[in-house]
Structure formats: C-alpha cells, structure tokens
C-alpha positions in Angstrom: -122.6 141.7 -14.2 -123.0 138.3 -12.5 -121.1 137.6 -9.3 -117.8 136.0 -10.1 -115.4 133.8 -8.1 -112.8 136.2 -6.6 -109.2 135.7 -7.6 -106.7 134.8 -4.9 -105.4 138.4 -4.5 -109.1 139.7 -4.4 -110.0 137.6 -1.4 -109.3 140.4 1.2 -111.8 142.6 -0.7 -114.3 139.7 -1.0 -114.1 139.1 2.8 -114.8 142.8 3.5 -117.7 142.8 1.1 -119.2 139.8 2.9 -118.9 141.6 6.2 -120.6 144.7 4.7 -123.5 142.5 3.5 -123.8 141.0 6.9 -123.9 144.5 8.5 -126.6 145.6 6.2 -128.6 142.4 6.8 -128.3 142.7 10.6 -129.3 146.4 10.4 -132.4 145.5 8.4 -133.4 142.4 10.5 -132.9 144.0 13.9 -134.0 147.5 12.9 -130.8 149.0 14.2 -129.2 152.1 12.7 -125.7 151.0 11.6 -125.2 153.7 8.9 -121.9 154.9 10.4 -120.5 151.4 10.6 -121.7 150.7 7.0 -120.0 153.9 5.7 -116.8 153.0 7.5 -116.8 149.5 6.0 -117.5 150.9 2.5 -114.5 153.3 2.9 -112.3 150.5 4.1 -113.3 148.4 1.0 -112.5 151.2 -1.3 -109.1 151.8 0.3 -108.3 148.1 0.2 -109.4 147.8 -3.4 -107.3 150.8 -4.4 -104.2 149.5 -2.5 -104.4 146.1 -4.1 -105.1 147.1 -7.7 -102.4 149.8 -7.7 -99.8 147.3 -6.7 -100.6 144.2 -8.8 -97.9 141.8 -9.8 -97.4 140.6 -13.4 -99.1 137.2 -12.8 -102.1 138.9 -11.1 -102.5 141.1 -14.2 -102.4 138.0 -16.4 -105.2 136.5 -14.3 -107.2 139.7 -14.8 -106.5 139.7 -18.6 -108.0 136.2 -18.7 -111.0 137.0 -16.5 -114.2 135.3 -17.8 -116.3 138.4 -17.1 -113.8 140.8 -18.9 -115.3 142.6 -21.9 -114.4 140.9 -25.2 -114.1 142.3 -28.7 -117.9 142.1 -29.5 -118.7 143.8 -26.2 -116.5 146.7 -27.2 -118.0 146.7 -30.7 -121.4 147.1 -29.0 -120.4 149.7 -26.4 -117.7 151.8 -28.0 -118.6 151.4 -31.8 -121.8 151.7 -33.7 -123.2 150.3 -37.0 -121.0 147.2 -36.9 -121.5 145.0 -40.0 -119.7 141.7 -39.9 -118.0 140.3 -43.0 -117.5 136.6 -43.2 -115.1 134.2 -45.0 -111.6 134.4 -46.4 -112.7 133.4 -50.0 -110.2 130.5 -49.8 -111.4 128.0 -47.2 -114.1 129.2 -44.9 -115.1 131.5 -42.0 -113.4 131.6 -38.6 -115.6 132.6 -35.7 -112.6 133.3 -33.6 -112.0 136.4 -35.6 -115.0 138.6 -36.2 -114.2 141.3 -38.8 -116.2 144.0 -40.5 -117.1 147.7 -40.9 -118.0 149.9 -38.0 -118.2 153.6 -36.9 -116.2 155.0 -34.1 -117.5 158.5 -33.2 -116.9 160.4 -36.5 -114.6 157.8 -38.0 -115.9 155.1 -40.3 -113.4 152.2 -40.0 -112.6 148.6 -40.5 -112.4 146.4 -37.3 -110.5 143.1 -37.1 -110.6 141.2 -33.8 -110.3 138.1 -31.7 -113.3 136.8 -29.8 -113.5 134.3 -26.9 -116.6 132.7 -25.4 -118.0 132.8 -21.8 -119.4 129.3 -21.8 -118.4 125.9 -23.2 -120.7 126.1 -26.2 -119.5 129.6 -27.2 -115.9 128.8 -26.5 -116.1 125.8 -28.9 -117.6 128.0 -31.5 -115.0 130.7 -31.0 -112.2 128.1 -30.5 -111.2 129.8 -27.2 -110.1 132.9 -29.2 -107.4 131.0 -31.1 -107.8 131.7 -34.8 -107.1 129.3 -37.7 -105.3 130.4 -40.9 -108.6 131.4 -42.5 -109.1 133.9 -39.7 -105.9 135.7 -40.5 -106.7 135.6 -44.2 -110.2 136.9 -43.6 -108.7 139.7 -41.5 -106.2 140.6 -44.3 -109.0 140.6 -46.8 -111.0 143.1 -44.8 -108.0 145.2 -44.1 -107.2 145.4 -47.8 -110.8 146.6 -48.3 -110.2 149.3 -45.7 -107.1 150.5 -47.5 -109.0 150.4 -50.9 -111.7 152.7 -49.6 -109.4 154.9 -47.4 -110.8 153.6 -44.1 -108.6 153.4 -41.0 -108.1 150.0 -39.4 -108.7 149.1 -35.7 -107.5 145.7 -34.4 -108.8 144.4 -31.1 -106.3 141.7 -29.9 -107.4 139.1 -27.3 -106.0 135.6 -27.9 -103.8 133.1 -26.1 -102.2 132.4 -29.5 -103.0 131.1 -32.9 -104.5 127.6 -33.0 -101.6 125.0 -33.1 -103.7 122.0 -34.3 -103.0 119.7 -37.2 -105.6 121.3 -39.4 -104.2 124.8 -38.9 -100.7 123.5 -39.7 -102.0 121.8 -42.9 -103.6 125.1 -44.0 -100.3 127.0 -43.2 -101.0 129.0 -40.1 -97.4 130.3 -39.9 -97.5 131.4 -43.6 -100.8 133.2 -43.1 -99.5 135.2 -40.1 -96.2 136.0 -41.9 -98.2 137.3 -44.9 -100.2 139.5 -42.5 -97.0 140.9 -41.0 -95.7 141.8 -44.4 -98.9 143.2 -45.8 -99.8 145.3 -42.7 -96.5 147.1 -43.0 -97.5 148.1 -46.5 -101.2 149.1 -46.1 -101.5 152.8 -46.9 -104.2 153.6 -44.3 -104.0 154.4 -40.5 -103.8 151.3 -38.3 -104.4 151.2 -34.5 -104.1 148.0 -32.6 -105.2 147.5 -29.0 -104.5 144.5 -26.8 -107.7 144.3 -24.8 -106.9 141.1 -22.9 -104.4 138.4 -23.8 -101.8 139.2 -26.4 -100.3 135.7 -27.1 -97.3 135.3 -29.4 -97.7 135.4 -33.2 -101.5 134.9 -32.9 -101.6 138.5 -31.5 -98.9 139.9 -33.8 -100.8 138.6 -36.8 -103.1 141.6 -36.6 -100.8 143.7 -34.4 -98.6 145.6 -36.9 -99.9 149.1 -36.5 -99.0 152.8 -36.5 -100.1 152.9 -32.8 -100.1 149.9 -30.5 -102.1 150.4 -27.3 -102.8 148.2 -24.3 -105.5 148.1 -21.7 -104.0 148.5 -18.2 -104.5 144.8 -17.2 -103.8 143.2 -20.6 -100.6 141.4 -21.4 -98.5 141.0 -24.6 -95.9 138.3 -24.8 -94.0 136.0 -27.1 -95.1 133.0 -24.9 -97.5 132.4 -22.1 -96.1 132.4 -18.5 -97.1 128.7 -18.2 -95.3 127.8 -21.4 -92.2 129.8 -20.4 -92.2 128.1 -16.9 -92.5 124.7 -18.5 -89.4 125.4 -20.6 -87.2 127.1 -18.1 -88.2 125.6 -14.8 -89.7 122.3 -16.1 -93.0 123.0 -14.3 -95.9 125.3 -14.9 -96.1 126.2 -11.2 -93.4 128.7 -11.8 -95.7 130.8 -14.0 -95.7 133.8 -11.6 -91.9 134.0 -11.8 -92.0 133.6 -15.6 -94.6 136.5 -15.8 -92.3 138.8 -13.9 -89.3 137.8 -16.1 -91.1 138.2 -19.4 -92.0 141.9 -18.8 -95.4 141.3 -20.4 -97.5 144.0 -18.6 -98.7 147.2 -20.2 -96.5 149.2 -17.9 -93.4 147.2 -18.7 -94.0 147.4 -22.4 -94.7 151.1 -22.3 -91.4 151.7 -20.5 -89.6 149.6 -23.1 -91.3 151.7 -25.8 -92.9 148.7 -27.5 -96.4 150.2 -27.1 -97.6 153.7 -27.4 -100.1 154.1 -24.6 -101.6 152.3 -21.6 -105.4 152.7 -21.5 -106.6 152.9 -17.9 -109.3 150.5 -16.6 -111.9 150.9 -13.9 -110.5 150.1 -10.4 -110.8 146.3 -10.1 -110.4 145.7 -13.8 -112.4 146.1 -16.9 -114.9 143.3 -15.9 -116.1 145.6 -13.0 -117.5 148.2 -15.3 -117.8 147.4 -19.0 -119.3 150.8 -19.9 -116.4 152.7 -18.4 -113.8 150.4 -19.9 -115.4 150.9 -23.3 -115.5 154.7 -22.9 -111.8 154.8 -22.0 -111.0 152.6 -25.1 -113.2 154.8 -27.3 -111.4 158.0 -26.1 -107.9 156.6 -26.8 -108.8 155.2 -30.2 -110.5 158.4 -31.3 -107.5 160.5 -30.2 -105.0 158.4 -32.1 -107.2 158.2 -35.2 -107.7 161.9 -35.2 -103.9 162.3 -35.3 -103.2 159.6 -37.9 -105.8 160.5 -40.5 -104.1 163.9 -40.9 -100.8 162.2 -42.1 -100.1 161.5 -45.8 -99.8 157.9 -47.0 -96.0 158.4 -47.5 -95.6 159.7 -43.9 -97.7 156.9 -42.5 -95.6 154.2 -44.2 -92.3 155.8 -43.3 -93.2 156.3 -39.6 -94.5 152.7 -39.4 -91.3 151.3 -40.9 -89.1 153.3 -38.5 -91.3 152.4 -35.5 -90.7 148.7 -35.9 -87.1 149.0 -37.0 -86.2 150.8 -33.7 -87.6 148.0 -31.6 -85.0 145.7 -29.9 -81.9 147.5 -30.9 -78.7 146.2 -29.2 -75.9 148.6 -28.5 -72.4 147.2 -28.0 -69.6 149.1 -26.4 
C-alpha cells in the first residue's frame, strides 16, 4: 500500500517509524552495526502500536472506518470472493455506480452480493458518488436480491456508506420509499442473508441493504443513525463536538455487539484493515463462510421466523 498521512492518534507510531528509518540509514551510510538498536526500536514500535489500537476511542474508530486506504467492497470481492459478475441497472431509471451488485462465489457458496462502493480519488468518488447511493441503487439491489431468492442463492451485503444521497434528484425519485421497500422485502426474502458493515454504516443508507439473518461488523467499522458530525451539529451546535457525539452514540462494533444489535465483530489486522488488505479479506471470508454454513441448513420457514424475532427483540423498553 502507498504511504498515507498518519491520523492524529497514530503520530507516536509514525515518529518511532521515522526514528527506525533514520537508524537504518545511519547504519548503512556509516557501516556501523546497529542491529541490536534496530531490533529494540522495532519491538518498541510493535508495543506502541498494540497499546494504541487496543484502546481506541469511538471517534478514532470512525476515522479508521473512513480511511482512504481501507479496503472497499470491490477490494473484498477481488480478495475474498471469486467469479464476480456485476449486474447493472434497476430496470426503472438507470444504473447506480455507488452500489455494485452481482453474482459471486465465496468458497463453496455461490451467492448474490450487494454493496456500497467509494472511490479513492476525485474522479472515482464522483463516479461512485462518495458511496452514497440513489434510489436506483437500492432498487437495483432489491432486483438482484430477488434473483438470489428465486434461484435459492444466499445474499451477502457489504455496507460502506456515509448515508443515502440526500440531493434533489434522489428525493424526486423517492429515496425514502426505495429504502422502505427494501426493509420490507428483505424481511420476506426466503433465502439466507448476511450483512457486513465493512466501513461506514450511515443511517438508512446502510439499513437499506442491512436487514439480515446475521449482521456482522469489522472491528473498526461504525454503524449509526446519524454521523457524529451531524449529531454534534444538532446537540452542541458545532461539529467540533463530534468526538463526544461518537462516544454518546455507541456506534462502534464493540458497543453494538454488547447491545446485541449485531451478531459478531470481525477482527482486523493491528493498525486497521488498510494495513493488510489480504488479512482483512481472509478474516471476512472466514466469518461469512461460517455464518452461511449455518444458515443454509435452516428451512425457509425457520429463516423467516428467526429473522422476524431478531429484529422484534431490538430496542425493547422495560418499565417497572
């Protein structure tokens, strides 16, 4: 991966890595044996990295979830899946490049994949609309998911969006209606569904492909009804309070797992998924395969009943 600008909390690691490079350069230029010092510095870097990443705050995880070098859906489709065939268009308006969908193989499972896709440069981000889908994206996803149910294929949803696109065109083409229809229809699809939040899980844009028998999250992903900045702007009248909002929203994978709103936290390489795409993809593949192996054994009736009860049990309030 290309070198990236360190995040604020990564700067102690970055400073140590610069010192290590200076040691190696000095050793080479002066022909001095500094192997012991180099090994000590490498051990210190590893210890610092482990200490920092095991104690990340919610806002720091949000920053990692948005990291430009983080693997996106198409990266996972290349690394964890095989034989991906993309299907285009919603048969009503057009194609949405923010939501690649199609057929793929995951180990011994032939499946349908629906996903959000961001870009890494300006040109690609404009094409992908920064991962914010239009109504035709959600309608395309539903069309592909219905195909999966028709042919008895499980569905995998890879969620990574700051939210559905809120522009005038999207409103004119009924973005809220398209998401609402997806919520209803995904509850009724008689095939296994596994959803994974691989980066950002923003509001209804994420939930539009997030109704599933199993909902998983990568360790440094987040899933929230509103962005920390949006929450801060409402409650504190200023986006600078985003770190406080992130803590209050309980949006991290660990928080949501404790609240029983997701089913599993998928571990990432130390330092985040952007540090090792191959390892992150291998972890994702293992988790997906495990859950699909369990779900494909269930009858259609059992799948639908368990899915219904799973979501009915969320957010129950008990009064004394």
